[in-house]
Full PDB file with SEQRES, HELIX, SHEET, SSBOND, CRYST1, ORIGX, SCALE, CONECT and MASTER records, all heavy atoms in Angstrom:
SEQRES   1 A   42  MET THR ILE ASP GLU ILE LEU LYS ASN GLU GLU ARG GLN          
SEQRES   2 A   42  THR PHE GLU ARG LYS SER VAL MET ILE GLU PRO LYS ALA          
SEQRES   3 A   42  LEU ALA ILE PRO LEU ILE ALA PHE ALA ASN ALA ASP SER          
SEQRES   4 A   42  ASN PHE GLN                                                  
HELIX    1 AA1 ILE A    3  LYS A    8  1                                   6    
HELIX    2 AA2 PRO A   24  LEU A   27  5                                   4    
HELIX    3 AA3 ALA A   28  ASN A   36  1                                   9    
CRYST1    1.000    1.000    1.000  90.00  90.00  90.00 P 1           1          
ORIGX1      1.000000  0.000000  0.000000        0.00000                         
ORIGX2      0.000000  1.000000  0.000000        0.00000                         
ORIGX3      0.000000  0.000000  1.000000        0.00000                         
SCALE1      1.000000  0.000000  0.000000        0.00000                         
SCALE2      0.000000  1.000000  0.000000        0.00000                         
SCALE3      0.000000  0.000000  1.000000        0.00000                         
ATOM      1  N   MET A   1       8.981   8.417 -17.430  1.00  0.00           N  
ATOM      2  CA  MET A   1      10.020   8.882 -16.487  1.00  0.00           C  
ATOM      3  C   MET A   1      11.247   8.034 -16.641  1.00  0.00           C  
ATOM      4  O   MET A   1      11.170   6.764 -16.660  1.00  0.00           O  
ATOM      5  CB  MET A   1       9.505   8.774 -15.017  1.00  0.00           C  
ATOM      6  CG  MET A   1      10.425   9.343 -13.956  1.00  0.00           C  
ATOM      7  SD  MET A   1       9.752   9.356 -12.331  1.00  0.00           S  
ATOM      8  CE  MET A   1       8.874  10.889 -12.385  1.00  0.00           C  
ATOM      9  N   THR A   2      12.393   8.674 -16.795  1.00  0.00           N  
ATOM     10  CA  THR A   2      13.667   7.948 -16.978  1.00  0.00           C  
ATOM     11  C   THR A   2      14.287   7.636 -15.614  1.00  0.00           C  
ATOM     12  O   THR A   2      13.934   8.176 -14.545  1.00  0.00           O  
ATOM     13  CB  THR A   2      14.602   8.779 -17.800  1.00  0.00           C  
ATOM     14  OG1 THR A   2      15.022   9.922 -17.047  1.00  0.00           O  
ATOM     15  CG2 THR A   2      14.008   9.199 -19.114  1.00  0.00           C  
ATOM     16  N   ILE A   3      15.296   6.758 -15.632  1.00  0.00           N  
ATOM     17  CA  ILE A   3      16.058   6.440 -14.420  1.00  0.00           C  
ATOM     18  C   ILE A   3      16.716   7.694 -13.849  1.00  0.00           C  
ATOM     19  O   ILE A   3      16.716   7.939 -12.660  1.00  0.00           O  
ATOM     20  CB  ILE A   3      17.154   5.374 -14.741  1.00  0.00           C  
ATOM     21  CG1 ILE A   3      16.460   4.001 -15.160  1.00  0.00           C  
ATOM     22  CG2 ILE A   3      18.079   5.195 -13.587  1.00  0.00           C  
ATOM     23  CD1 ILE A   3      15.690   3.375 -14.067  1.00  0.00           C  
ATOM     24  N   ASP A   4      17.228   8.528 -14.732  1.00  0.00           N  
ATOM     25  CA  ASP A   4      17.904   9.787 -14.287  1.00  0.00           C  
ATOM     26  C   ASP A   4      16.912  10.682 -13.522  1.00  0.00           C  
ATOM     27  O   ASP A   4      17.224  11.267 -12.549  1.00  0.00           O  
ATOM     28  CB  ASP A   4      18.527  10.574 -15.435  1.00  0.00           C  
ATOM     29  CG  ASP A   4      19.768   9.825 -16.014  1.00  0.00           C  
ATOM     30  OD1 ASP A   4      20.402   9.129 -15.208  1.00  0.00           O  
ATOM     31  OD2 ASP A   4      20.015   9.963 -17.189  1.00  0.00           O  
ATOM     32  N   GLU A   5      15.708  10.784 -14.042  1.00  0.00           N  
ATOM     33  CA  GLU A   5      14.651  11.616 -13.411  1.00  0.00           C  
ATOM     34  C   GLU A   5      14.274  10.976 -12.056  1.00  0.00           C  
ATOM     35  O   GLU A   5      14.109  11.731 -11.106  1.00  0.00           O  
ATOM     36  CB  GLU A   5      13.409  11.723 -14.305  1.00  0.00           C  
ATOM     37  CG  GLU A   5      13.608  12.484 -15.521  1.00  0.00           C  
ATOM     38  CD  GLU A   5      12.488  12.406 -16.527  1.00  0.00           C  
ATOM     39  OE1 GLU A   5      11.761  11.345 -16.561  1.00  0.00           O  
ATOM     40  OE2 GLU A   5      12.255  13.417 -17.280  1.00  0.00           O  
ATOM     41  N   ILE A   6      14.203   9.648 -11.955  1.00  0.00           N  
ATOM     42  CA  ILE A   6      13.897   9.023 -10.701  1.00  0.00           C  
ATOM     43  C   ILE A   6      15.039   9.275  -9.737  1.00  0.00           C  
ATOM     44  O   ILE A   6      14.706   9.574  -8.528  1.00  0.00           O  
ATOM     45  CB  ILE A   6      13.673   7.478 -10.921  1.00  0.00           C  
ATOM     46  CG1 ILE A   6      12.397   7.271 -11.734  1.00  0.00           C  
ATOM     47  CG2 ILE A   6      13.614   6.763  -9.589  1.00  0.00           C  
ATOM     48  CD1 ILE A   6      12.207   5.891 -12.210  1.00  0.00           C  
ATOM     49  N   LEU A   7      16.222   9.194 -10.170  1.00  0.00           N  
ATOM     50  CA  LEU A   7      17.368   9.370  -9.171  1.00  0.00           C  
ATOM     51  C   LEU A   7      17.475  10.785  -8.682  1.00  0.00           C  
ATOM     52  O   LEU A   7      17.960  11.079  -7.596  1.00  0.00           O  
ATOM     53  CB  LEU A   7      18.634   8.975  -9.842  1.00  0.00           C  
ATOM     54  CG  LEU A   7      18.817   7.490 -10.183  1.00  0.00           C  
ATOM     55  CD1 LEU A   7      20.079   7.248 -11.010  1.00  0.00           C  
ATOM     56  CD2 LEU A   7      18.794   6.720  -8.912  1.00  0.00           C  
ATOM     57  N   LYS A   8      17.002  11.771  -9.506  1.00  0.00           N  
ATOM     58  CA  LYS A   8      16.964  13.189  -9.054  1.00  0.00           C  
ATOM     59  C   LYS A   8      15.854  13.524  -8.029  1.00  0.00           C  
ATOM     60  O   LYS A   8      15.988  14.493  -7.335  1.00  0.00           O  
ATOM     61  CB  LYS A   8      16.891  14.078 -10.270  1.00  0.00           C  
ATOM     62  CG  LYS A   8      18.101  14.091 -11.096  1.00  0.00           C  
ATOM     63  CD  LYS A   8      17.974  15.001 -12.346  1.00  0.00           C  
ATOM     64  CE  LYS A   8      19.140  14.867 -13.274  1.00  0.00           C  
ATOM     65  NZ  LYS A   8      19.005  15.606 -14.524  1.00  0.00           N  
ATOM     66  N   ASN A   9      14.864  12.662  -8.001  1.00  0.00           N  
ATOM     67  CA  ASN A   9      13.753  12.921  -7.055  1.00  0.00           C  
ATOM     68  C   ASN A   9      14.138  12.829  -5.631  1.00  0.00           C  
ATOM     69  O   ASN A   9      14.959  11.918  -5.294  1.00  0.00           O  
ATOM     70  CB  ASN A   9      12.565  12.007  -7.376  1.00  0.00           C  
ATOM     71  CG  ASN A   9      11.714  12.446  -8.505  1.00  0.00           C  
ATOM     72  OD1 ASN A   9      11.592  13.612  -8.768  1.00  0.00           O  
ATOM     73  ND2 ASN A   9      11.088  11.536  -9.186  1.00  0.00           N  
ATOM     74  N   GLU A  10      13.624  13.690  -4.745  1.00  0.00           N  
ATOM     75  CA  GLU A  10      13.871  13.562  -3.345  1.00  0.00           C  
ATOM     76  C   GLU A  10      12.764  12.649  -2.789  1.00  0.00           C  
ATOM     77  O   GLU A  10      11.636  12.620  -3.258  1.00  0.00           O  
ATOM     78  CB  GLU A  10      13.786  14.966  -2.694  1.00  0.00           C  
ATOM     79  CG  GLU A  10      14.905  15.867  -3.157  1.00  0.00           C  
ATOM     80  CD  GLU A  10      14.885  17.155  -2.412  1.00  0.00           C  
ATOM     81  OE1 GLU A  10      14.168  17.297  -1.428  1.00  0.00           O  
ATOM     82  OE2 GLU A  10      15.521  18.132  -2.859  1.00  0.00           O  
ATOM     83  N   GLU A  11      13.080  11.950  -1.692  1.00  0.00           N  
ATOM     84  CA  GLU A  11      12.062  11.114  -1.064  1.00  0.00           C  
ATOM     85  C   GLU A  11      11.040  12.095  -0.429  1.00  0.00           C  
ATOM     86  O   GLU A  11      11.346  13.179   0.068  1.00  0.00           O  
ATOM     87  CB  GLU A  11      12.715  10.296   0.006  1.00  0.00           C  
ATOM     88  CG  GLU A  11      13.490   9.173  -0.549  1.00  0.00           C  
ATOM     89  CD  GLU A  11      13.945   8.205   0.459  1.00  0.00           C  
ATOM     90  OE1 GLU A  11      13.691   8.314   1.699  1.00  0.00           O  
ATOM     91  OE2 GLU A  11      14.713   7.222   0.087  1.00  0.00           O  
ATOM     92  N   ARG A  12       9.754  11.644  -0.487  1.00  0.00           N  
ATOM     93  CA  ARG A  12       8.704  12.436   0.045  1.00  0.00           C  
ATOM     94  C   ARG A  12       7.540  11.454   0.382  1.00  0.00           C  
ATOM     95  O   ARG A  12       7.714  10.233   0.253  1.00  0.00           O  
ATOM     96  CB  ARG A  12       8.243  13.555  -0.915  1.00  0.00           C  
ATOM     97  CG  ARG A  12       7.831  13.029  -2.250  1.00  0.00           C  
ATOM     98  CD  ARG A  12       7.588  14.235  -3.173  1.00  0.00           C  
ATOM     99  NE  ARG A  12       7.158  13.736  -4.451  1.00  0.00           N  
ATOM    100  CZ  ARG A  12       7.921  13.390  -5.504  1.00  0.00           C  
ATOM    101  NH1 ARG A  12       9.277  13.489  -5.389  1.00  0.00           N  
ATOM    102  NH2 ARG A  12       7.456  12.987  -6.664  1.00  0.00           N  
ATOM    103  N   GLN A  13       6.375  11.997   0.624  1.00  0.00           N  
ATOM    104  CA  GLN A  13       5.276  11.134   1.035  1.00  0.00           C  
ATOM    105  C   GLN A  13       4.867  10.108  -0.019  1.00  0.00           C  
ATOM    106  O   GLN A  13       4.474   9.002   0.345  1.00  0.00           O  
ATOM    107  CB  GLN A  13       3.980  12.033   1.295  1.00  0.00           C  
ATOM    108  CG  GLN A  13       2.823  11.291   1.828  1.00  0.00           C  
ATOM    109  CD  GLN A  13       1.621  12.165   2.167  1.00  0.00           C  
ATOM    110  OE1 GLN A  13       1.697  13.328   1.934  1.00  0.00           O  
ATOM    111  NE2 GLN A  13       0.572  11.599   2.640  1.00  0.00           N  
ATOM    112  N   THR A  14       5.098  10.367  -1.277  1.00  0.00           N  
ATOM    113  CA  THR A  14       4.641   9.414  -2.312  1.00  0.00           C  
ATOM    114  C   THR A  14       5.852   8.876  -3.096  1.00  0.00           C  
ATOM    115  O   THR A  14       5.679   8.223  -4.130  1.00  0.00           O  
ATOM    116  CB  THR A  14       3.665  10.103  -3.269  1.00  0.00           C  
ATOM    117  OG1 THR A  14       4.301  11.291  -3.835  1.00  0.00           O  
ATOM    118  CG2 THR A  14       2.404  10.439  -2.561  1.00  0.00           C  
ATOM    119  N   PHE A  15       7.060   9.089  -2.661  1.00  0.00           N  
ATOM    120  CA  PHE A  15       8.219   8.499  -3.320  1.00  0.00           C  
ATOM    121  C   PHE A  15       9.316   8.183  -2.302  1.00  0.00           C  
ATOM    122  O   PHE A  15       9.690   8.968  -1.460  1.00  0.00           O  
ATOM    123  CB  PHE A  15       8.768   9.558  -4.306  1.00  0.00           C  
ATOM    124  CG  PHE A  15      10.019   9.079  -5.045  1.00  0.00           C  
ATOM    125  CD1 PHE A  15       9.920   8.187  -6.111  1.00  0.00           C  
ATOM    126  CD2 PHE A  15      11.331   9.489  -4.650  1.00  0.00           C  
ATOM    127  CE1 PHE A  15      11.042   7.727  -6.783  1.00  0.00           C  
ATOM    128  CE2 PHE A  15      12.440   9.063  -5.295  1.00  0.00           C  
ATOM    129  CZ  PHE A  15      12.310   8.126  -6.363  1.00  0.00           C  
ATOM    130  N   GLU A  16       9.798   6.948  -2.413  1.00  0.00           N  
ATOM    131  CA  GLU A  16      10.844   6.479  -1.485  1.00  0.00           C  
ATOM    132  C   GLU A  16      11.736   5.497  -2.183  1.00  0.00           C  
ATOM    133  O   GLU A  16      11.262   4.609  -2.959  1.00  0.00           O  
ATOM    134  CB  GLU A  16      10.222   5.795  -0.237  1.00  0.00           C  
ATOM    135  CG  GLU A  16      11.235   5.364   0.756  1.00  0.00           C  
ATOM    136  CD  GLU A  16      10.535   4.822   2.035  1.00  0.00           C  
ATOM    137  OE1 GLU A  16       9.396   5.215   2.302  1.00  0.00           O  
ATOM    138  OE2 GLU A  16      11.150   4.060   2.718  1.00  0.00           O  
ATOM    139  N   ARG A  17      13.021   5.660  -2.120  1.00  0.00           N  
ATOM    140  CA  ARG A  17      13.963   4.695  -2.741  1.00  0.00           C  
ATOM    141  C   ARG A  17      14.198   3.502  -1.801  1.00  0.00           C  
ATOM    142  O   ARG A  17      14.269   3.635  -0.650  1.00  0.00           O  
ATOM    143  CB  ARG A  17      15.287   5.436  -3.002  1.00  0.00           C  
ATOM    144  CG  ARG A  17      15.265   6.490  -4.022  1.00  0.00           C  
ATOM    145  CD  ARG A  17      16.657   7.087  -4.324  1.00  0.00           C  
ATOM    146  NE  ARG A  17      16.583   8.209  -5.147  1.00  0.00           N  
ATOM    147  CZ  ARG A  17      16.499   9.418  -4.735  1.00  0.00           C  
ATOM    148  NH1 ARG A  17      16.534   9.744  -3.455  1.00  0.00           N  
ATOM    149  NH2 ARG A  17      16.393  10.380  -5.622  1.00  0.00           N  
ATOM    150  N   LYS A  18      14.364   2.409  -2.446  1.00  0.00           N  
ATOM    151  CA  LYS A  18      14.728   1.176  -1.716  1.00  0.00           C  
ATOM    152  C   LYS A  18      15.902   0.507  -2.446  1.00  0.00           C  
ATOM    153  O   LYS A  18      16.039   0.577  -3.675  1.00  0.00           O  
ATOM    154  CB  LYS A  18      13.546   0.235  -1.682  1.00  0.00           C  
ATOM    155  CG  LYS A  18      12.366   0.689  -0.895  1.00  0.00           C  
ATOM    156  CD  LYS A  18      12.775   0.771   0.574  1.00  0.00           C  
ATOM    157  CE  LYS A  18      11.606   1.208   1.390  1.00  0.00           C  
ATOM    158  NZ  LYS A  18      11.986   1.563   2.732  1.00  0.00           N  
ATOM    159  N   SER A  19      16.680  -0.203  -1.696  1.00  0.00           N  
ATOM    160  CA  SER A  19      17.821  -0.980  -2.261  1.00  0.00           C  
ATOM    161  C   SER A  19      17.304  -2.191  -3.042  1.00  0.00           C  
ATOM    162  O   SER A  19      16.191  -2.719  -2.723  1.00  0.00           O  
ATOM    163  CB  SER A  19      18.723  -1.518  -1.114  1.00  0.00           C  
ATOM    164  OG  SER A  19      19.571  -2.461  -1.574  1.00  0.00           O  
ATOM    165  N   VAL A  20      18.022  -2.591  -4.077  1.00  0.00           N  
ATOM    166  CA  VAL A  20      17.597  -3.767  -4.851  1.00  0.00           C  
ATOM    167  C   VAL A  20      17.825  -5.073  -4.002  1.00  0.00           C  
ATOM    168  O   VAL A  20      17.334  -6.077  -4.376  1.00  0.00           O  
ATOM    169  CB  VAL A  20      18.319  -3.867  -6.187  1.00  0.00           C  
ATOM    170  CG1 VAL A  20      17.968  -2.739  -7.098  1.00  0.00           C  
ATOM    171  CG2 VAL A  20      19.794  -3.939  -5.976  1.00  0.00           C  
ATOM    172  N   MET A  21      18.573  -4.873  -2.905  1.00  0.00           N  
ATOM    173  CA  MET A  21      18.865  -6.077  -2.050  1.00  0.00           C  
ATOM    174  C   MET A  21      17.763  -6.319  -1.011  1.00  0.00           C  
ATOM    175  O   MET A  21      17.904  -7.222  -0.190  1.00  0.00           O  
ATOM    176  CB  MET A  21      20.223  -5.867  -1.380  1.00  0.00           C  
ATOM    177  CG  MET A  21      21.364  -5.695  -2.349  1.00  0.00           C  
ATOM    178  SD  MET A  21      21.639  -7.026  -3.528  1.00  0.00           S  
ATOM    179  CE  MET A  21      22.286  -8.193  -2.434  1.00  0.00           C  
ATOM    180  N   ILE A  22      16.751  -5.459  -0.981  1.00  0.00           N  
ATOM    181  CA  ILE A  22      15.736  -5.568   0.059  1.00  0.00           C  
ATOM    182  C   ILE A  22      14.838  -6.834  -0.201  1.00  0.00           C  
ATOM    183  O   ILE A  22      14.608  -7.127  -1.347  1.00  0.00           O  
ATOM    184  CB  ILE A  22      14.892  -4.278   0.149  1.00  0.00           C  
ATOM    185  CG1 ILE A  22      14.096  -4.285   1.465  1.00  0.00           C  
ATOM    186  CG2 ILE A  22      14.003  -4.130  -1.027  1.00  0.00           C  
ATOM    187  CD1 ILE A  22      13.473  -2.907   1.761  1.00  0.00           C  
ATOM    188  N   GLU A  23      14.445  -7.434   0.896  1.00  0.00           N  
ATOM    189  CA  GLU A  23      13.525  -8.600   0.789  1.00  0.00           C  
ATOM    190  C   GLU A  23      12.154  -8.135   0.373  1.00  0.00           C  
ATOM    191  O   GLU A  23      11.704  -7.070   0.903  1.00  0.00           O  
ATOM    192  CB  GLU A  23      13.415  -9.303   2.170  1.00  0.00           C  
ATOM    193  CG  GLU A  23      14.662 -10.009   2.614  1.00  0.00           C  
ATOM    194  CD  GLU A  23      14.901 -11.260   1.869  1.00  0.00           C  
ATOM    195  OE1 GLU A  23      13.906 -11.932   1.440  1.00  0.00           O  
ATOM    196  OE2 GLU A  23      16.079 -11.640   1.634  1.00  0.00           O  
ATOM    197  N   PRO A  24      11.478  -8.821  -0.488  1.00  0.00           N  
ATOM    198  CA  PRO A  24      10.153  -8.424  -0.953  1.00  0.00           C  
ATOM    199  C   PRO A  24       9.180  -8.164   0.212  1.00  0.00           C  
ATOM    200  O   PRO A  24       8.352  -7.265   0.197  1.00  0.00           O  
ATOM    201  CB  PRO A  24       9.653  -9.526  -1.890  1.00  0.00           C  
ATOM    202  CG  PRO A  24      10.945 -10.087  -2.420  1.00  0.00           C  
ATOM    203  CD  PRO A  24      11.903 -10.014  -1.251  1.00  0.00           C  
ATOM    204  N   LYS A  25       9.243  -9.025   1.253  1.00  0.00           N  
ATOM    205  CA  LYS A  25       8.360  -8.901   2.426  1.00  0.00           C  
ATOM    206  C   LYS A  25       8.563  -7.601   3.127  1.00  0.00           C  
ATOM    207  O   LYS A  25       7.678  -7.029   3.727  1.00  0.00           O  
ATOM    208  CB  LYS A  25       8.514 -10.072   3.389  1.00  0.00           C  
ATOM    209  CG  LYS A  25       8.072 -11.418   2.909  1.00  0.00           C  
ATOM    210  CD  LYS A  25       8.292 -12.449   3.911  1.00  0.00           C  
ATOM    211  CE  LYS A  25       7.940 -13.805   3.439  1.00  0.00           C  
ATOM    212  NZ  LYS A  25       8.172 -14.836   4.396  1.00  0.00           N  
ATOM    213  N   ALA A  26       9.828  -7.075   3.092  1.00  0.00           N  
ATOM    214  CA  ALA A  26      10.148  -5.809   3.784  1.00  0.00           C  
ATOM    215  C   ALA A  26       9.518  -4.627   3.073  1.00  0.00           C  
ATOM    216  O   ALA A  26       9.491  -3.546   3.660  1.00  0.00           O  
ATOM    217  CB  ALA A  26      11.618  -5.671   3.889  1.00  0.00           C  
ATOM    218  N   LEU A  27       9.047  -4.770   1.852  1.00  0.00           N  
ATOM    219  CA  LEU A  27       8.407  -3.653   1.157  1.00  0.00           C  
ATOM    220  C   LEU A  27       6.885  -3.478   1.530  1.00  0.00           C  
ATOM    221  O   LEU A  27       6.334  -2.504   1.235  1.00  0.00           O  
ATOM    222  CB  LEU A  27       8.459  -3.924  -0.367  1.00  0.00           C  
ATOM    223  CG  LEU A  27       9.874  -3.794  -0.940  1.00  0.00           C  
ATOM    224  CD1 LEU A  27       9.806  -4.166  -2.410  1.00  0.00           C  
ATOM    225  CD2 LEU A  27      10.429  -2.380  -0.837  1.00  0.00           C  
ATOM    226  N   ALA A  28       6.375  -4.423   2.238  1.00  0.00           N  
ATOM    227  CA  ALA A  28       4.947  -4.387   2.589  1.00  0.00           C  
ATOM    228  C   ALA A  28       4.592  -3.129   3.418  1.00  0.00           C  
ATOM    229  O   ALA A  28       3.634  -2.440   2.991  1.00  0.00           O  
ATOM    230  CB  ALA A  28       4.535  -5.602   3.326  1.00  0.00           C  
ATOM    231  N   ILE A  29       5.363  -2.795   4.395  1.00  0.00           N  
ATOM    232  CA  ILE A  29       5.036  -1.620   5.196  1.00  0.00           C  
ATOM    233  C   ILE A  29       5.046  -0.311   4.378  1.00  0.00           C  
ATOM    234  O   ILE A  29       4.035   0.420   4.400  1.00  0.00           O  
ATOM    235  CB  ILE A  29       5.922  -1.560   6.440  1.00  0.00           C  
ATOM    236  CG1 ILE A  29       5.555  -2.700   7.391  1.00  0.00           C  
ATOM    237  CG2 ILE A  29       5.712  -0.197   7.203  1.00  0.00           C  
ATOM    238  CD1 ILE A  29       6.496  -2.882   8.548  1.00  0.00           C  
ATOM    239  N   PRO A  30       6.117   0.027   3.632  1.00  0.00           N  
ATOM    240  CA  PRO A  30       6.096   1.205   2.840  1.00  0.00           C  
ATOM    241  C   PRO A  30       5.033   1.196   1.743  1.00  0.00           C  
ATOM    242  O   PRO A  30       4.416   2.224   1.493  1.00  0.00           O  
ATOM    243  CB  PRO A  30       7.521   1.242   2.207  1.00  0.00           C  
ATOM    244  CG  PRO A  30       8.343   0.381   3.005  1.00  0.00           C  
ATOM    245  CD  PRO A  30       7.446  -0.654   3.597  1.00  0.00           C  
ATOM    246  N   LEU A  31       4.750   0.050   1.155  1.00  0.00           N  
ATOM    247  CA  LEU A  31       3.745  -0.027   0.131  1.00  0.00           C  
ATOM    248  C   LEU A  31       2.326   0.285   0.721  1.00  0.00           C  
ATOM    249  O   LEU A  31       1.576   1.073   0.139  1.00  0.00           O  
ATOM    250  CB  LEU A  31       3.662  -1.376  -0.576  1.00  0.00           C  
ATOM    251  CG  LEU A  31       4.817  -1.640  -1.574  1.00  0.00           C  
ATOM    252  CD1 LEU A  31       4.792  -3.053  -2.054  1.00  0.00           C  
ATOM    253  CD2 LEU A  31       4.840  -0.659  -2.692  1.00  0.00           C  
ATOM    254  N   ILE A  32       2.069  -0.255   1.831  1.00  0.00           N  
ATOM    255  CA  ILE A  32       0.813   0.021   2.509  1.00  0.00           C  
ATOM    256  C   ILE A  32       0.716   1.489   2.918  1.00  0.00           C  
ATOM    257  O   ILE A  32      -0.333   2.154   2.726  1.00  0.00           O  
ATOM    258  CB  ILE A  32       0.622  -0.945   3.703  1.00  0.00           C  
ATOM    259  CG1 ILE A  32       0.412  -2.309   3.242  1.00  0.00           C  
ATOM    260  CG2 ILE A  32      -0.620  -0.511   4.597  1.00  0.00           C  
ATOM    261  CD1 ILE A  32       0.537  -3.372   4.324  1.00  0.00           C  
ATOM    262  N   ALA A  33       1.839   2.019   3.397  1.00  0.00           N  
ATOM    263  CA  ALA A  33       1.839   3.438   3.788  1.00  0.00           C  
ATOM    264  C   ALA A  33       1.545   4.354   2.571  1.00  0.00           C  
ATOM    265  O   ALA A  33       0.769   5.298   2.705  1.00  0.00           O  
ATOM    266  CB  ALA A  33       3.173   3.793   4.444  1.00  0.00           C  
ATOM    267  N   PHE A  34       2.200   4.003   1.456  1.00  0.00           N  
ATOM    268  CA  PHE A  34       1.974   4.870   0.231  1.00  0.00           C  
ATOM    269  C   PHE A  34       0.463   4.672  -0.231  1.00  0.00           C  
ATOM    270  O   PHE A  34      -0.122   5.630  -0.617  1.00  0.00           O  
ATOM    271  CB  PHE A  34       2.887   4.455  -0.886  1.00  0.00           C  
ATOM    272  CG  PHE A  34       4.290   4.990  -0.718  1.00  0.00           C  
ATOM    273  CD1 PHE A  34       5.382   4.217  -0.824  1.00  0.00           C  
ATOM    274  CD2 PHE A  34       4.468   6.323  -0.396  1.00  0.00           C  
ATOM    275  CE1 PHE A  34       6.671   4.700  -0.705  1.00  0.00           C  
ATOM    276  CE2 PHE A  34       5.772   6.838  -0.247  1.00  0.00           C  
ATOM    277  CZ  PHE A  34       6.829   6.019  -0.422  1.00  0.00           C  
ATOM    278  N   ALA A  35      -0.007   3.484  -0.110  1.00  0.00           N  
ATOM    279  CA  ALA A  35      -1.424   3.224  -0.534  1.00  0.00           C  
ATOM    280  C   ALA A  35      -2.419   4.025   0.340  1.00  0.00           C  
ATOM    281  O   ALA A  35      -3.424   4.490  -0.113  1.00  0.00           O  
ATOM    282  CB  ALA A  35      -1.742   1.746  -0.488  1.00  0.00           C  
ATOM    283  N   ASN A  36      -2.053   4.202   1.579  1.00  0.00           N  
ATOM    284  CA  ASN A  36      -2.934   4.972   2.467  1.00  0.00           C  
ATOM    285  C   ASN A  36      -2.591   6.458   2.525  1.00  0.00           C  
ATOM    286  O   ASN A  36      -3.313   7.189   3.240  1.00  0.00           O  
ATOM    287  CB  ASN A  36      -2.718   4.427   3.898  1.00  0.00           C  
ATOM    288  CG  ASN A  36      -3.377   2.974   3.981  1.00  0.00           C  
ATOM    289  OD1 ASN A  36      -4.310   2.678   3.337  1.00  0.00           O  
ATOM    290  ND2 ASN A  36      -2.788   2.129   4.769  1.00  0.00           N  
ATOM    291  N   ALA A  37      -1.593   6.898   1.828  1.00  0.00           N  
ATOM    292  CA  ALA A  37      -1.140   8.319   1.871  1.00  0.00           C  
ATOM    293  C   ALA A  37      -2.198   9.167   1.174  1.00  0.00           C  
ATOM    294  O   ALA A  37      -2.932   8.747   0.269  1.00  0.00           O  
ATOM    295  CB  ALA A  37       0.195   8.489   1.213  1.00  0.00           C  
ATOM    296  N   ASP A  38      -2.237  10.432   1.648  1.00  0.00           N  
ATOM    297  CA  ASP A  38      -3.111  11.370   0.937  1.00  0.00           C  
ATOM    298  C   ASP A  38      -2.500  11.695  -0.366  1.00  0.00           C  
ATOM    299  O   ASP A  38      -1.375  12.189  -0.418  1.00  0.00           O  
ATOM    300  CB  ASP A  38      -3.230  12.613   1.868  1.00  0.00           C  
ATOM    301  CG  ASP A  38      -4.144  13.675   1.236  1.00  0.00           C  
ATOM    302  OD1 ASP A  38      -4.922  13.386   0.369  1.00  0.00           O  
ATOM    303  OD2 ASP A  38      -3.927  14.788   1.637  1.00  0.00           O  
ATOM    304  N   SER A  39      -3.179  11.445  -1.455  1.00  0.00           N  
ATOM    305  CA  SER A  39      -2.675  11.628  -2.780  1.00  0.00           C  
ATOM    306  C   SER A  39      -3.181  12.872  -3.416  1.00  0.00           C  
ATOM    307  O   SER A  39      -3.840  12.771  -4.468  1.00  0.00           O  
ATOM    308  CB  SER A  39      -2.874  10.397  -3.636  1.00  0.00           C  
ATOM    309  OG  SER A  39      -4.244  10.140  -3.751  1.00  0.00           O  
ATOM    310  N   ASN A  40      -2.938  14.070  -2.904  1.00  0.00           N  
ATOM    311  CA  ASN A  40      -3.401  15.254  -3.519  1.00  0.00           C  
ATOM    312  C   ASN A  40      -2.279  16.004  -4.263  1.00  0.00           C  
ATOM    313  O   ASN A  40      -1.982  17.120  -4.149  1.00  0.00           O  
ATOM    314  CB  ASN A  40      -3.981  16.202  -2.476  1.00  0.00           C  
ATOM    315  CG  ASN A  40      -2.994  16.575  -1.374  1.00  0.00           C  
ATOM    316  OD1 ASN A  40      -1.841  16.074  -1.443  1.00  0.00           O  
ATOM    317  ND2 ASN A  40      -3.389  17.352  -0.444  1.00  0.00           N  
ATOM    318  N   PHE A  41      -1.583  15.178  -5.124  1.00  0.00           N  
ATOM    319  CA  PHE A  41      -0.570  15.639  -6.039  1.00  0.00           C  
ATOM    320  C   PHE A  41      -0.935  15.417  -7.455  1.00  0.00           C  
ATOM    321  O   PHE A  41      -1.852  14.629  -7.718  1.00  0.00           O  
ATOM    322  CB  PHE A  41       0.746  15.010  -5.745  1.00  0.00           C  
ATOM    323  CG  PHE A  41       0.777  13.524  -6.088  1.00  0.00           C  
ATOM    324  CD1 PHE A  41       1.197  13.069  -7.312  1.00  0.00           C  
ATOM    325  CD2 PHE A  41       0.391  12.552  -5.162  1.00  0.00           C  
ATOM    326  CE1 PHE A  41       1.238  11.787  -7.624  1.00  0.00           C  
ATOM    327  CE2 PHE A  41       0.338  11.195  -5.437  1.00  0.00           C  
ATOM    328  CZ  PHE A  41       0.776  10.812  -6.690  1.00  0.00           C  
ATOM    329  N   GLN A  42      -0.348  16.102  -8.371  1.00  0.00           N  
ATOM    330  CA  GLN A  42      -0.720  15.941  -9.777  1.00  0.00           C  
ATOM    331  C   GLN A  42       0.501  15.718 -10.635  1.00  0.00           C  
ATOM    332  O   GLN A  42       1.601  16.098 -10.393  1.00  0.00           O  
ATOM    333  CB  GLN A  42      -1.413  17.148 -10.330  1.00  0.00           C  
ATOM    334  CG  GLN A  42      -2.759  17.339  -9.603  1.00  0.00           C  
ATOM    335  CD  GLN A  42      -3.574  18.524 -10.177  1.00  0.00           C  
ATOM    336  OE1 GLN A  42      -3.229  19.009 -11.221  1.00  0.00           O  
ATOM    337  NE2 GLN A  42      -4.573  18.900  -9.439  1.00  0.00           N  
TER     338      GLN A  42                                                      
MASTER        0    0    0    3    0    0    0    6  337    1    0    4          
END                                                                             
C-alpha cells in the first residue's frame, strides 16, 4: 500500500489517521480499540 492509497482511505472501524505530533502513549486507546474490533474484512 502506498502513501497515496493510505491518504485516500476514509476512517472506519479498522483505519484511523493520527498526527505525527501525537504522543506515543496517546495511541494506546485507539490501538486497543482496533485490536478488539471485529475484523470481518478482507
